[in-house]
C-alpha positions in Angstrom: 8.8 -47.6 20.1 6.3 -47.8 16.9 3.5 -45.9 18.9 6.3 -43.2 20.3 7.5 -42.5 16.9 4.1 -42.6 15.4 2.9 -39.9 18.1 6.1 -37.9 17.2 5.0 -38.0 13.8 1.7 -36.7 14.4 3.1 -33.8 16.8 5.4 -32.9 14.0 2.7 -32.5 11.6 0.5 -30.6 13.9 3.5 -28.2 14.5 4.3 -27.8 10.8 1.6 -25.0 10.3 3.1 -23.3 13.3 6.7 -23.3 12.0 5.7 -22.4 8.6 3.9 -19.6 10.2 6.7 -18.2 12.2 9.1 -18.3 9.2 6.5 -16.4 7.2 6.1 -13.7 9.8 9.8 -13.5 10.5 10.4 -13.2 6.6 7.8 -10.4 6.4 9.1 -8.6 9.4 12.7 -9.2 9.1 12.9 -9.8 12.9 12.1 -12.9 15.2 11.1 -10.7 18.0 8.6 -8.9 15.8 7.3 -12.2 14.3 6.9 -13.4 18.1 4.8 -10.2 18.9 2.6 -11.0 15.7 2.0 -14.7 17.1 1.7 -13.8 20.7 4.7 -16.1 21.2 8.2 -15.7 23.0 10.9 -15.1 20.7 12.8 -18.6 21.6 9.8 -20.4 20.7 9.7 -18.7 16.9 13.5 -19.3 16.9 13.2 -22.9 17.7 10.4 -23.4 15.2 12.7 -21.9 12.3 15.5 -24.0 13.5 13.4 -27.1 13.2 12.5 -26.1 9.5 16.5 -25.5 9.1 17.3 -29.0 10.5 14.5 -30.7 8.6 15.3 -29.0 4.8 19.1 -29.1 5.8 19.4 -25.3 4.6 19.8 -22.1 6.1 16.9 -19.9 5.8 17.9 -16.6 7.0 21.1 -14.6 7.2 21.6 -13.0 10.5 22.7 -9.6 10.9 22.5 -8.7 14.7 18.8 -8.1 15.3 17.8 -8.0 11.7 17.4 -11.2 9.5 17.1 -11.5 5.8 16.2 -14.6 3.5 18.7 -16.6 1.9 18.3 -17.8 -1.7 16.9 -21.1 0.0 14.9 -19.1 2.4 13.2 -17.4 -0.5 12.2 -20.4 -2.5 10.6 -21.8 0.9 8.7 -18.3 1.5 7.3 -18.4 -2.2 6.3 -21.9 -1.6 4.6 -21.9 1.8 3.1 -18.3 1.7 0.0 -19.2 -0.1 -0.8 -21.9 2.2 -0.1 -20.0 5.4 -2.4 -17.1 4.1 -4.8 -19.5 3.0 -4.7 -21.3 6.5 -5.1 -18.1 8.3 -7.8 -16.9 6.1 -10.0 -20.1 6.4 -12.4 -18.9 9.0 -13.3 -15.9 6.7 -13.1 -17.8 3.4 -15.3 -20.7 5.0 -17.9 -18.3 6.5 -18.1 -16.5 3.0 -18.7 -20.2 1.2 -21.6 -20.6 3.6 -23.2 -17.4 2.5 -22.0 -14.9 5.6 -19.7 -11.9 4.9 -21.1 -10.0 7.6 -18.4 -10.3 10.1 -14.7 -10.0 10.2 -11.8 -7.4 9.9 -10.7 -5.0 7.0 -7.4 -3.0 7.2 -6.7 -0.6 4.6 -3.3 1.6 4.3 -3.7 4.8 2.4 -2.3 8.2 2.4 -3.6 11.4 3.4 -5.0 12.6 0.0 -6.4 9.2 -0.7 -8.2 9.1 2.8 -9.5 12.7 2.4 -10.9 12.8 -1.3 -11.0 9.4 -2.7 -12.3 7.1 -0.4 -15.1 8.8 2.2 -18.0 7.7 -0.1 -16.5 4.2 -0.6 -15.9 3.6 3.1 -19.2 5.0 3.9 -21.1 2.7 1.5 -19.1 -0.3 2.8 -19.8 0.6 6.6 -23.7 0.8 5.6 -23.7 -2.4 3.7 -21.4 -4.2 6.5 -21.9 -2.5 9.7 -20.5 -5.6 11.7 -17.1 -5.7 10.0 -14.2 -4.2 11.9 -12.7 -1.5 9.5 -9.3 0.2 10.1 -7.9 2.9 8.0 -4.3 3.5 8.4 -3.0 6.8 7.3 0.6 6.2 6.1 2.8 7.3 3.5 3.5 5.2 0.6 7.0 4.0 2.1 5.4 3.1 5.3 2.3 1.5 3.6 4.5 -0.9 1.5 6.0 -2.1 4.9 2.8 -2.6 6.3 1.9 -5.0 3.1 5.1 -6.8 3.4 4.4 -7.4 7.0 0.6 -8.5 6.3 -0.5 -5.6 8.9 -3.4 -4.6 6.1 -5.1 -6.5 3.6 -4.0 -3.9 0.8 -3.3 -0.2 0.0 -5.1 2.4 -1.9 -3.1 5.0 -3.7 -0.8 6.0 -6.7 2.3 4.4 -7.5 5.0 5.4 -9.7 8.0 3.1 -8.9 6.3 -0.5 -8.2 8.7 -2.9 -6.3 9.1 -6.5 -7.7 6.9 -7.9 -4.8 4.3 -5.4 -5.1 1.4 -5.5 -7.7 -0.6 -1.9 -8.6 -4.2 -1.9 -10.2 -4.8 1.7 -11.4 -8.6 2.4 -11.2 -9.3 6.1 -11.1 -7.4 8.9 -13.3 -6.9 12.5 -12.5 -5.6 15.5 -14.2 -2.6 17.8 -13.3 -3.6 21.1 -12.4 -1.7 24.5 -12.0 -3.4 26.5 -9.0 -2.6 30.1 -8.1 -4.3 33.0 -6.2 -7.0 34.7 -7.9 -5.3 37.6 -8.7 -1.9 36.1 -9.7 -0.4 37.2 -13.2 -0.7 33.5 -14.6 -4.3 33.8 -13.6 -5.3 35.8 -16.7 -4.6 33.0 -19.0 -6.3 29.6 -19.4 -3.1 28.3 -20.9 0.8 28.3 -19.4 4.1 27.2 -20.5 6.9 25.5 -18.2 8.9 28.6 -18.9 6.0 30.7 -17.4 5.6 28.4 -14.3 9.2 28.4 -13.5 9.4 32.1 -13.0 7.3 31.8 -10.0 8.0 30.1 -6.5 6.2 26.6 -6.0 4.6 25.3 -2.7 5.2 21.6 -3.2 4.9 18.4 -0.6 8.0 17.2 1.0 10.6 16.1 -1.3 10.6 12.6 -0.5 7.0 12.4 -2.0 6.3 11.3 -5.7 5.0 14.8 -6.5 8.3 16.6 -6.1 10.1 13.7 -8.0 7.8 14.0 -10.9 8.0 17.8 -11.0 11.7 17.8 -11.1 11.9 15.2 -14.0 9.5 17.3 -16.2 11.6 20.6 -15.5 15.0 19.0 -16.1 13.8 17.1 -19.3 12.6 20.6 -20.8 16.1 22.0 -19.3 14.6 24.6 -16.9 15.1 25.5 -13.4 12.4 25.7 -10.6 12.1 27.4 -7.4 10.5 25.8 -4.2 9.4 28.6 -1.8 7.6 26.4 0.5 7.4 22.6 1.5 4.0 21.5 2.8 2.5 18.2 4.1 -1.1 17.8 2.7 -3.0 19.2 -0.4 -5.4 21.0 2.0 -2.4 22.9 3.4 -1.0 23.6 0.0 -4.2 25.1 -1.3 -4.5 27.1 1.9 -0.8 28.6 1.2 -1.3 29.2 -2.4 -4.6 31.1 -1.7 -2.9 33.4 0.7 -0.3 34.5 -2.0 2.7 32.2 -0.7 3.4 30.6 -4.3 1.9 28.7 -6.8 1.4 24.6 -6.7 1.2 21.8 -9.2 -1.5 19.4 -7.5 -3.7 16.7 -9.0 -7.4 17.3 -9.7 -8.3 14.6 -7.1 -8.0 17.4 -4.4 -9.9 20.3 -6.2 -13.6 20.6 -5.2 -14.5 23.8 -7.1 -15.2 25.8 -4.2 -11.6 26.8 -3.4 -10.6 30.7 -3.8 -8.1 29.6 -6.4 -7.3 29.8 -10.0 -7.0 26.7 -11.7 -5.3 25.9 -14.9 -5.1 22.4 -16.7 -1.4 21.4 -17.6 -1.9 18.0 -19.0 0.3 18.8 -21.8 3.4 19.1 -19.5 2.7 16.8 -16.6 1.3 13.2 -16.5 -2.2 12.4 -15.4 -2.1 10.7 -12.0 -3.8 7.3 -11.4 -5.0 5.9 -8.2 -6.0 2.2 -7.5 -5.4 -0.8 -5.2 -2.1 -1.7 -4.3 -1.2 -5.3 -2.8 1.7 -7.9 -2.1 2.2 -10.3 -4.8 0.7 -13.8 -3.8 -1.6 -12.2 -1.4 -5.1 -13.6 -1.0 -8.0 -11.2 -0.7 -10.4 -11.9 2.3 -13.9 -12.0 1.7 -14.0 -8.7 3.4 -11.2 -7.2 1.2 -13.3 -8.5 -2.1 -16.3 -6.8 -1.0 -14.5 -3.2 -0.6 -12.7 -3.6 -3.9 -16.0 -4.5 -5.4 -17.3 -1.0 -4.4 -14.2 0.5 -6.3 -14.2 -1.5 -9.7 -16.8 -4.7 -9.8 -14.2 -6.3 -12.1 -11.1 -5.9 -10.1 -11.2 -9.0 -7.9 -11.5 -11.2 -11.2 -8.4 -10.0 -12.4 -6.6 -10.2 -9.0 -7.7 -13.9 -8.8 -6.7 -14.5 -12.1 -3.2 -13.3 -11.4 -2.9 -15.3 -8.2 -3.9 -18.6 -10.2 -1.2 -17.8 -12.8 -3.5 -17.5 -15.7 
């Protein structure tokens, strides 16, 4: 009997990591079936892992609402405790390899929006690929909302982009700053001046990104604060598309200088007295441990940033 009890304890300890892993993936994805897909297990297997944790801890970890699940307050406590352990175990091979001086292999997943991918990252990605040719590199072209979900589900190491509203479970490290600019056709009435007022801008139709994106919200806020109306003549996705249609005379636009090369057939007017500057940087899930590959990439953006991230993780 004693031998059987000892074996059962050993089996349970061996299984504990899998149970915590299943629990964390279910918490991140909000779904038992999605957690099972990520772990290459069956849905009943992950359900049994979570049920075993609930029996041992004598708590309910998830509220179950059909196919979707949500952490209970007790589940949130366990998630915050065990996530760093699970992250640490899952990145153990890469971290062990890094400690032995080998960061040449592994995988790196980064989420970013189109403007970041087109204007900010190309030189950094090129440099990284040259230095670490054997690291599998994946860039995910997603909007801010989808990027947040990918970070929460641990489908990417981090995101690069611009953040205005930062959720409680996310941390943002701004690195680069760009100016707001009004762009017009070369023969537009506003192109005759190097300075424009908001009232002058409000007289002309604007071409803006889709309204669910942050640029629209910023423009709306600034005009409302100044008790002015504005008119949108065209919604267009992507700064390249917007620049093209401004050059065709379809309207004027308010953009961030990150998208301007100086070779466009456009007139550019600084408007930083009216609109805020825009920062771009690294976006991460709080308590997310960086792999050695992620650290190498971030070092190319800001050599001091990884130290700040590690200080935040340590609670210093």
